[in-house]
ZAKE-436324 format. One record per residue (C-alpha): y, x negated, z negated. Coordinates in steps of 0.25 Angstrom, whole numbers, plus 5000, padded with zeros to 4 digits. Example, Ala and Ser with C-alpha at 12.3 -4.5 7.8 and 13.67 -1.06 7.14 Angstrom:
2
498249514969;499649454971;
//
This chain:
883
499950005000;500949904996;500749815009;500949965019;502049965009;502649825012;502449845028;503349975027;504449915022;504649795029;504449875042;505649945036;506549835033;506249775048;506449905054;507649925047;508149765048;508149785063;508649935064;509649935075;510849865080;512249925085;512250015096;512949935109;514349995114;514250045130;515450025139;515550035152;516749955160;517149865173;517849745173;517849635183;518349515184;519049515172;519249415160;518149425149;519149445138;519549575145;518149605146;517949615133;519149675128;518949785136;517149785130;517849785116;518749905122;517750015125;516649935117;517449935103;516649825101;517549695095;517349575104;517649465096;517849325105;518649175105;519449175117;518949005117;517549095119;517949225127;519149155139;519849215148;519349135160;517949215158;517749345164;516849475166;516649585175;515849715169;515449835174;514549925165;514450075163;514050125149;513349955146;513349925132;514249815127;513249715126;512649695142;514049685146;514449565137;513049525137;513349505154;514849465153;514649365140;513649255146;514049215159;515249175150;514449095142;514749225131;514049285120;514049385112;513749435097;514049565089;514549585078;514249685067;514549835075;515749795083;516149635086;515649555097;515949415098;515749345109;515349185111;515149075118;513949015122;514548875123;515148875111;513848925105;512848805111;514248715104;513648805092;513548945086;514548945077;515548925088;514948995099;516149115094;517248985093;517449075079;518349015069;518349025055;519749105049;519849115035;520949125023;521449165010;522149295004;523049294994;523949384987;525549314983;524749274970;523849184975;522549264972;521549314981;521549444990;520049474989;519549564999;520849595007;520549625022;520749515033;520849555047;520749465060;521649505074;522049455086;522849555094;522749665088;521349675088;520349665073;519349535074;518849535062;519249605048;518649585034;519049545020;519149435009;518249385000;518749394987;519349274985;520349324997;519549255009;519249275020;518249175030;517749205045;517449135058;518049225070;518149195087;519549155085;520449075096;521348985096;522948985097;522649145096;523449225086;522549305079;522849395063;522349405050;522949545043;522549555029;522349685020;522149715006;522449834995;523749794987;524249694998;525149685009;524449655023;524749525030;524649485045;524449345047;524449295061;523849155066;523449095075;522049015074;521748915073;522748905063;522448985050;523148935038;524049045038;522649115032;522349015022;523049105010;523649225015;524649315004;524549455003;525849534997;525449614985;525749754992;526749834981;527049964985;525549984983;525449914970;526449984966;526550124973;525150154973;524450214960;522950184961;521950284959;520650274951;519650274965;518150354958;517050264955;516150254971;514750284972;514050244982;512550254989;511750134992;510450124999;509950074985;511150114976;512450164971;513650084970;514650114958;516150064959;516850124947;518650124948;519450064940;519450194928;518050144926;518250004923;519449974917;519249934902;517649954904;516749864902;515449874914;514749934901;515650044902;515850054915;514050084915;514150224908;515050254920;514250224932;513450354938;512050344936;512150254925;511750284912;512250224900;511450234886;512250254875;511350244865;510650104869;511650064880;510650044893;511050064906;510350144919;510150204931;510250354926;509350324915;508350214919;507950154910;507949974916;509149974922;509349874928;510949794926;511449694936;512749614938;513149574950;511749594955;511149524945;510249564936;510849554920;509349544915;509849554899;509349614887;510249754887;511049684876;511549574882;511949674896;512649774888;513549654883;513849584897;514149754901;515049744888;515949614892;516149644910;517249724909;517149844922;518249804928;517349694937;516249804940;516449814957;515349904958;513849974952;512849974957;511750074954;510350064960;509450154954;508150114962;508449944965;507649884979;507049754981;507849654978;508049704963;506549644955;505449784956;505649814940;507249874942;506649994938;507850064931;508750014943;510049924944;511549944940;512149824948;513649794942;514349714954;515549624946;517049594955;517249454956;518849394949;519349374962;520549344953;520549194948;520849184934;520149234922;519649384920;519049454908;519049554898;518749554883;517749684877;518049704862;516949814856;516549864842;515349994841;515250054828;513750114827;512950134815;513449974814;514549904820;514449814834;515649734840;515549624849;516449584862;516049544877;517249454885;517249444900;517949324905;518049294921;518649164924;518849144940;519249024949;518948984963;517848984966;517049024951;517249124943;516649104928;516349224919;516149254904;515749374898;515449314882;514949414872;514849454855;514549564850;513949604835;512849734839;511849804831;510449904834;510249994824;509150104827;508450204817;507150294819;506350384812;504850404819;503650504814;502250494816;501350604814;499850564813;498650644821;497950614806;499150684798;499950574794;501250564796;502250414797;503750414798;504550284800;506050274799;506550144807;508050074805;508349954813;509549884811;509949764822;511249664818;511549564830;512649484836;512649464853;513449324858;513249334872;514149264886;513949304901;514249184911;514349194926;515049064934;515149124948;515549004962;515749024974;515548894981;516248934992;516149065000;514749085003;513849034993;514449104976;513349034963;513449104951;512849104938;512849234928;512249224913;512149264903;512049214888;511649294872;511349274859;510849384853;510749384835;510349494828;509749524812;508849674811;508449744800;507549874799;506649944792;505450064794;505250164782;503750214785;503250374776;501950384778;501350554775;500550634782;501050764792;500850894782;501450824768;502950814767;502950684759;502550534761;501450464757;501950324758;503450224764;503350114772;504650024774;504649934784;505849814783;506049764794;507049624797;507349534809;508349444817;508349404831;509049314840;509149324856;509749244864;509849284880;510249194892;510349244906;510949184918;510749224934;511249074946;511649154957;511749084971;512349174984;512549124997;513249185006;512649165022;513649245029;515149265025;514949405022;513749405010;512949495019;511649375020;511549305007;510649224998;510549254985;509949174973;509649184959;509149114947;508949194935;508549154920;508549234907;508249154895;508049264884;507549194868;507449284855;506849274839;506549384833;506249374818;505649514811;505349564796;504549674795;504849694781;503749574773;502849614781;503049554794;503849484800;504049404818;504749304824;504949334838;505449234847;505449264862;505849164874;506249244890;506449164900;506549234914;506949134928;506949214939;507549194955;508049274968;508449254980;509049364989;509349355005;510149445011;510449455026;510849575037;509949605045;510749655059;511649805056;511849845041;510649795038;510249705028;508949605021;508849565007;507749475002;507249374989;506249334982;506249344966;505649244957;505449254940;504849184931;504849244916;504149194902;504349254889;503749194873;503649284863;503049224851;503049344840;502649274826;502349374813;502249344800;501649424788;502249404773;501149314771;501249224782;500949224800;500249354803;499649274817;499049414823;500249454825;500949364832;501349344847;501349254855;501749314870;502049254883;502549354895;502549254908;503249344920;503249264938;503949364947;504049344963;504649424967;505149444983;506149574990;506649615005;507649735006;508549805019;509549885020;510049935031;511350045036;511050125044;512450165049;513450225038;512450325032;511150265031;510750145020;509550085018;508849985010;507249935009;506649805001;505449784997;505049694986;503849604980;503549564967;502549494962;502349464950;501549394938;501649404923;500849374911;500949434896;500249334886;500049364872;499549214865;499049284852;498049364856;497749304868;498149434876;498849424892;499049504903;499349424917;500049534928;500049484943;500649574953;501449574969;501849734969;502949784983;504149864979;504849914989;506149994990;506950075000;508350155000;509050225007;510550295006;511350385018;512550425017;512750545026;514250545024;515350505013;514850595001;513350605003;512450465000;511050484997;509850384994;508550364992;507850234985;506350194982;505850064974;504750024969;504749944955;504049914943;504049894930;503849784921;503849774906;504849694900;504349584893;504749644878;503649764880;502549664884;502749584872;501849634863;502549574847;502549674835;503849754830;503549834818;504249974816;503350014805;502149954798;501350044804;502150054819;502449914827;503149904842;502049804849;502149804865;501249784876;501049664884;500149744894;501149824901;501149824916;502349864926;502549974930;502650004944;503750134950;504050184961;505450274962;506250334976;507650374970;508750484980;510050494976;511350584985;512750544982;513950644985;515150594987;514950454979;514850534965;513850644963;512250574964;511050644963;509750584962;507950594962;507250494958;505750484957;504950374950;503250344950;503150244941;501550184936;501150114924;502150154917;502350094902;502950144888;503050134875;502050224866;501750224851;500150214851;499550194838;498550074834;497750034822;497949894814;497349854802;496749974803;497950064801;498650144812;499950104820;501050134831;501250034840;502250054850;502049994864;502250004878;500950044887;500750084901;500350224902;500350274918;501250324928;502750414929;503450494938;504850534937;505850624944;507350604939;508650674945;510150614941;511450694946;512650594943;514050624947;515450584945;516550704944;517950724938;518150804934;519650794929;520550724938;520850584932;520450654918;518950684917;517650614927;516250614923;514850564926;513750634927;512150604925;511150674922;509850654925;508450724925;506950664926;505550724925;504450614923;502950624923;502250514916;500750504914;499550414911;498650344900;499150304884;497950244879;497050314888;497550444887;498250524898;499650554895;500750654904;502250694902;503150744909;504650714905;505850784909;507250724903;508750754910;509850644906;511550674907;512350574906;514050624908;515250484908;516450564906;517750504911;519150554905;520450494906;521350524899;522450464902;523350454915;523150324919;521750324916;522050204903;521350314892;519850354894;518850434890;517450434891;516250534886;514750494890;513750604888;512150554890;511150634886;509450624890;508450744885;507250714880;506150634889;504750604888;503850494892;502450454891;502650414877;503450514870;504850584870;506150574868;507150664864;508450664868;509650624867;511350624871;512550534868;514050564871;514950424872;516450444871;517550314876;518950314876;519550194881;521250154883;521450034893;522749954890;522949864903;522049754900;521449834889;520349914885;520049994873;518850074872;518150164862;516850244863;516050304853;514550334859;513350454855;514650514849;513650634844;512350544841;511650624851;510750494853;510450464841;509250504837;508050494847;506750584847;505750524853;504150574850;503150504856;501750574860;500550584850;499350494852;498050494844;498750454832;500050504830;500450664832;501850654834;502850534835;504350564832;505450464832;507150484830;507750344834;509150344832;509950194837;511450264830;512150264845;513450314841;514450204845;515850174843;516450094853;517550014852;517949924866;519249854870;519149754883;520349664885;520549624901;521149494907;521349404917;521749424931;521449574930;522249564947;521949704955;521149644964;520549694977;519249774978;518449744990;518349894998;517249984993;516949965005;516249825004;515349874992;514249875001;514349755006;514149694991;513049794986;512449734999;512649594998;511949624982;511049514977;510149584968;
//
């Protein structure tokens, strides 16, 4: 089956790559022995081709005759050019460039007698004007139009004639247009071109906010925030207001439509770091640096096959002005305990080098309590009340260095280092009795204490080489390292204690190549490899000394290889398609040395994907995506170390968990770039989840919390998302409502299980502008999740309401926020399904999510208004993405 699928996909790739060229234009023309330049001018007039040549190549002494009736232009040119030792090539859809065979014999670059023209555009402060429009003209005819780069530089090669007069026309938003005449080869006037600011535009035009743009492509949505959303906010704040993104106020988890496992990328680089570290980064970055956000609900072959929850890719702007730019963020959160911290974003740009620092420091805490009731089949009853508190401090710093080697070569380093130190304490009180008796037979108290230390270091080195000036053909290379060390010391009363040092190291590399394939088609291909190693040596102690029978020496080694390729093709302006294929080879070994338990796994799997979008008009956009994925268990879920919840209740994970295979199909419809309707079907095989299972140790009945593979699941989901202005210039909101149906079926401990789930969700984000200049803004975010069932139990419903007020005073923004205002998500009920020993198991847990937050963000540095790229160029940026 996989071989047949591979052949079919390969055929599709070649079919799209070979899809037709532009139709040849026909004309009727009769000319006798006329100078060739005049003949070419007449062909240009009748066909509307733009025919380009230099006077050195096409001379007035050359003559030609034509007698044609509805003949293709290509046939006519093939008739009249070769006798003059000339040839032509077609560039794009409407440009014909004529070259000389005699010059080509001297060198390919001389064939068209092309010359290099370059210069730089600046304002009256000698600062670059990025993305200014530059046009080359001759005799009122446009020869070429292009945009400057971010540094205001332009460069092109073109067949120009020596001692001929040309004109450069320049324009940019906020500046007066300018024209410069020059006679080639004297281009000295173009070296430093100064544009004058348009004072009438700056003083007389009132700038109003543009509504956020949501665009549907073959494999993703692209969201462009407006200034009102980003002003005075951090990236973490902004993500709460992005359509399709659900921000869980209880856990600070970020997801696409609530799907678990959503990955966050920054500038197409995976932030493969712990969630707490990611939160620090997003809290440090100012939202004004965001250019756009890609929302990829079903990632394609360029992404690792285990990206099952979708990808949120945050595209950041590059600093265009030289000097310092940055912000300082101070915050304090008061919940059950206090949490305060600071973060900074510092960016320095000079010449070819950009340096970025993100230092952070905070004092944080975790606190939760839970009440459990267990009714056994023999009539016994146990009530367990647990409490856990952890106070920890975080010091971290992000470092990014960009170096523009030249116009086509780019080198960067992006890293993050953090140090975490914490202390914890807790207790578990167990009360034993009978279900039919109101009194308690006995009580046990297990007090816990611990301390921990974490060191995390992540880095990425990226080299990008543009093979052509438009960067549509490039090579991109990445090397990543991911190092993690932790040491945890825990004690459970005077009975048990443990010491766990853990080391994790991952090295990976990825090489990616892109090029165009004919008209409106492109190929992305590459390979990826990764090596991971984990060492966990957990030592247990009893009151009288080491408990050797409990010790765990766990090893995990993984080798991963992948090759991928995808072809994208536009059919006109309405159809955008993409097909891809990824092959992954995995070799891993999970081993527990003390008990001599080992499991090896080796497999090679093909992961196809395909996507298509159709835009019949500006108002309607349709999209369909399919992808095959795999969900591999995290290393933490494979580690068999034990954590005691009470004397008879412990958590211990499963080193023999197997990966899950997922096939997913998404359909979306978007109306007016604001209303999004989505349907999804997902089939998973060999699923796993968390179970509470009975065990017997030392002739004593105990409970173990662990993860087990149980079987399959089928899921159907639907969602509606829209942005609506309720009252103009006063109240707007984002609405996301969802429905999920899931069928679970399989076996647990050889007992067949069959469960169904129907659940709904609602997420409403309201924005209210409470001042005319919109410097006072209020937010109200409501989130609701109904009760839902999985194969191990039922989780109760919950809801939250968060209120926030933001005031912007020039470069200072002040935010006051209250999360979970009415404690709607404080007490979550979970009921585990019965088994052979437990008749009923109910738990209520409380993470105390109600928090009052005060934050101040001060921005500084060269904040001069910069010219942005036209939105139509955003698609080019997306097509040039590097994952």
